[in-house]
N, C-alpha and C positions, 0 to 999 in steps of 0.2 A: 730155683729160688722160690720162696713162698710168695704167691700172688698177692696175698693180703698185705705183707710187709712191703712188697714192691709198690702197691698203690699208696700205702702210707708215706713212703719216701717221695713218691711223685707229688703227693699232696703238700709236702713241705715247701715246694716251690724252689728248691735249691738247683743250681746249674749243673746237675749230674746227668750224664748220658745213661741210656738204658743198660749199656754194656757195663759201665762202672757199678751201677746199682746191683745188677745180677751177680757180678764178680764179688762185690763186697758181701752180699748176703750169703753166698756159697762159702766164701772164705771164713765167715763168722758163724757158720752152721745155722743160719736163720735164727740167731739168738735174740736179736733186738734191732730196732731201727738205729738206736744210739751207737751201738757197736759198729754197725755197718757204716754209718757216717764217719765215725772215728777212723775206721780202716781206710776210707777213701782219702781223708785229709792226711793221715800218716804216710800213706803210699805216695801221695802227691808231694809231700815235703821231702821224702827220701829221694824221689826222682829228681827233685830240684837240686838236692845236695850232690847227687852223682854227677849231674850235668855241670854244676859249679866246679867240682873237683876236676872233672875232665877238662873244663875250660881253663882252670888255673894251671894244670899240668901242661896243657898244650900251649898256653900263652903266658909262661912265667915272666918273660922279659917285657910283656906288654900289659901292664896292670889296667891301663885305660881301656883296653879292648875286652876285658872280662865282663860278663853279664851281671856280676854282683855289684851292688851299689855301695862302693867303699870310698870314703873321702880320701883326698890326698894326704891329709894330716895323719889319718889312721895308717896308711901305707908307710909313711915316713917313720912313724913311731915304731911300727913292727920291724922295719929294717934296722933301725937303731938298736932296738931291744935285742935282736938276734944277730947283731954285728954284721949287718949286710948279708946275712944268709937268706938268700931269696926263698929257698925251699922252706926253711923254718918260719920265715916271715909270712909267706903265703899260707902255710899250714895254720899259723896263728890267726891270720885274718879270716881264713875259711872257717876255723872253729868259732871265732867270735861271731861271724856272720850267720853261721848255722844256729847258734844260740838265739840270736835275734829273730832269725827266720822261723825257728820253731815256735818262739813266743808269738810272732806275728801270725803264724798259721793257726795257733790256738785261738788267738783273738779274733781272727777272721772267721774261724769256724763258729765261735760263740756268737759273733755278730750275725753271721748268716742264719744260724739256728733261730736267733732272736727275731731277725727280720722275717724268717719263714713263719714263726709263730704269730708275729704281728700281722703278717699278710693273711694268714689263715683266719685269724680273729676278725680282721677287716672283711674278709670274704664272707665269713659267717654273719657278721653284722649287716653286710650289704644284702646277703640272702634274706635275712630276717626283715630288713627294711623293704626289700622288694615284695616279700610275702605280705608284709603289713600294708604296703601300698596297694597291692592287688586286692586285699580284703577291704581296704578303705574305698578303692574305686568300685568294688562290687557293691558295697553298702550304698555308696553315693548313687550308683546306677539304679539299684533297687528303689532307693528313695525317690529318685527322679521319675522312675517308671510309675511308682505309686502316686506321685503328685500329678503326673500326666493323666493317669487313670481317674484320679479324683476330679481333676479339672474337666476331663471329658464327660464324666458322669454328671458333674454340676452343669456343664453346658447343655447336655441332653435334657436334664431336668428343666433348665431355664427355657429351652426351646419348646419343650412339651407344655410348660405353663403358659408361655406366650401364645402358642397355637390354641390352647384351650380358651384363653382370654379372648383371642381374636374370634374364635368360633362363637363364644358366648355373646360377644359384642355384636357380631353379625346377626345372630339369632334375635337378640333384643332389638336391634335396628330394624330387622325384617318384621318382627312382631309389631314394633311401634309404627312402622310404615303401613302395615295392614290395618292397625287400629285407626290411624289418622285417615287412611283411605275409606274405611268403613264409616268413620264419623263424617267425612266429607259427603259420602253418598247419603247418609242419614239426614244431614242438614239440607242437602239439595232435594231429597225426597220430601222433607218437611216444607221446603220452599215451594216445591211443585204442588203439594197439597194445599198450602196457604194460597198460592196463586189460583188454584182451581176453585177454592172456596170463594176467593175474592171475585174471580171471574163469574162464578155462579151468582154471587150477590149482585154484581153489576148487571148481569143479564136479567135477573129478577127485577131490579130497580128500573132497568130500561123497559122491561115488559110492563111493569106497573105504570111507569110514566106514559108509555105509548097508549095504554088502555085509558088513561085519563084525558088524553088529547082528543078533543072532539072537533076543534076548529083551530085556525091560526092564532087566535087570541089566547087559547089555552097553552099552545106551544110557547108563545112569547112569555106568558106568565111563568111557566115552568123553567124557561131559560133564565129569567131574571132571579127566580127563587133559588135555583141550584148554583149558578155561577157568579151571581152578583151583577150589579148594574153596569159596571165598566166592561166586564168581559162580554156581557149580553149585548151591549150597544156595539162593541167591536165586531162581534159575530154577525149581528144584523146588518151592519154597514158592509161587511164582506159579501153577505148574501145579496144585498141590493146591487152591489157592483157586478157580481157574477150574472145575476138575472138581467141587469141592464145591458151588459155586453152580449148576452145571448139573444136578447130581443133586437139589439141594434145590428149585430153581425151574425145572423143565423147560419150563414154558410161558411163562416171562418172556423177552421178545425181547431185552432188554438183556444178558442173560447168555449169549445164544446167538451173540453177536458178540464177537470179540476185537480190541481196539485194540492193535496192536503197539507203539505209542508208550509 
């Protein structure tokens, strides 16, 4: 049998055995799939006819036991028509049944071929649908991968920008800290210079004042002139009290120390 025709008949999806297909193709000289199918159905119908005739011949007196589906009315009409001649009646019934059986076989064959074509068309559509689904899934996957790559790249860019901003902020903060620290040192250096100048001025004033003091009266006059009458009197009162205690208690240690506070 032609392997190509064998595969085509298998693709039809008909309930044929491999032996039937091979026999049909060989019998029809590998002419076509249609002739091979016709051969199988024809042989099947002929085999059924032979079986039916053998059953009728073997069971003439038991119509109910025959494999043919014949109604009681049909059997009665056949017997009446042939004057109760069972052989003639059975022959007539078998002939009528064979006509219908042949018609049914042709109808079944056409239906099976149509179903096979429909099934093959559905298989093709299903295959196309699966192929389209695979392509759609592939495109969807590629799109998702592209979106993931874009988001990853965007995230990397975002992280890089944030790191750059943080680095710049730290740099600015460090520079600002250094600037403020430098300004602090400069201010305190200025304060130290001003304190030194003020201290020098005080020392000079003190030296000038000391040079002017020739006696206690000069000291009192300078005290009143520099600090005012109230502070000068308070200071003189404190000095009188200290000197009085020293003169009164010369051996007492607590009076020999002055707490400037």
